[in-house]
C-alpha positions, 0 to 999 in steps of 0.5 A: 061318302065314298071309300077313301084309297086308305089302308088301315093297320089293323095292330092290336093283339085282340080280335074283338078290337080288330074286328070293332076296327073293321066295323067302326071304319069300313065305310070310309076305307078301302083296304084292312092291313093284317101284318105278321103278329096278327096272323102268328096270333090269329092264323087263317081263322082271324083273317077269315073274322075279318073278312066276315064283316067287311067288303073291303080288300085284304092285306095279309101283311107277311113281308116274306123273305126266303129261298123262292122253294119255301117262298112259293109254300108260304104264298101258297099256303095264304092263297086260300084266304085271297088276300087282295095283296101279298108282301114279300121284301123286293130284295129277295130277289127276282126267282123268290118273287116269281115264286110268290107270283106264280103261288098267287096268281090272284094276289097282288104279290107285292114288292116292299122295297126299303122299310119307312123306319130306315133313314139314308144311314140305317140303309148305308150301315145294311150294306145298301151301295146306294141311298134309300131313294136309288135303293128303292127304285132299283128294288122297285124296277126289279119286283115289277119286272118279276111279276109283282102287281105292287109296291110299297115305299116310302113318301119320300121315294113315290114320284121316283118310282112311278117314274120308273115303274110307269102307271098299272102298278100299284104304289102302296105308302106307309109312313102317312101322318095327317097335316094334324097329326103331330107323331111319327112314331116309327116312322122316318120318311114321313109325308101327308096322305093328300100329298102322298095320292097327289104325287101318284100313290094309288094307297096310303096306309094310316094306323094309330092316326084313326086308331088311336081315336079308339079310346073315346068309342066307335063313334069317335073312330068311325068319326075320325076316318070320315075325316081323314077320308073326306080328305082323299075324296 
């Protein structure tokens, strides 16, 4: 089976477990996402340990958000790890995004629009003038104009963002749940992976629907990844 357009969220406090997850799923998963907790716990050595056991791309999900000079330094500090994707909050503005792009030219700087954990009410409370959809579209356009090669948005914003930014930018979508999964966890705006790809997502982020199978062993986790992958290939 070819690898599916799946980004596996490697959310575990144990490096040995993370490595085993990667080994169990890398035949079916295109990208492994290493988040802020992972990076703060294991640092560059942890990222290298993951890269040693897979040829899949690495998504370094740090969601950088600071003044341009600081973000530039942070992006440069991780550039030696050659992540395929590095996230920044698009709300940090054009200059900040451009600073990350300039500091890490071989990486797809990835603009995070509106977090999938936020509802329209949350977006309004935070102070956005527009609802989640319109705010996400505006942030996506800003990020792409500033040089971002990829965008993160909820499934409900995919079609509008694809229409706004065109076919070239990569759209990465968390908040997807397989049709046989009843849990939404901390995601509010969700959709099935197949539906998300169908309306314009390039990659879908999946975590617990696959990693929960680890309790049954590596074989079960591999089979679950293969099952979900087969629906997307």
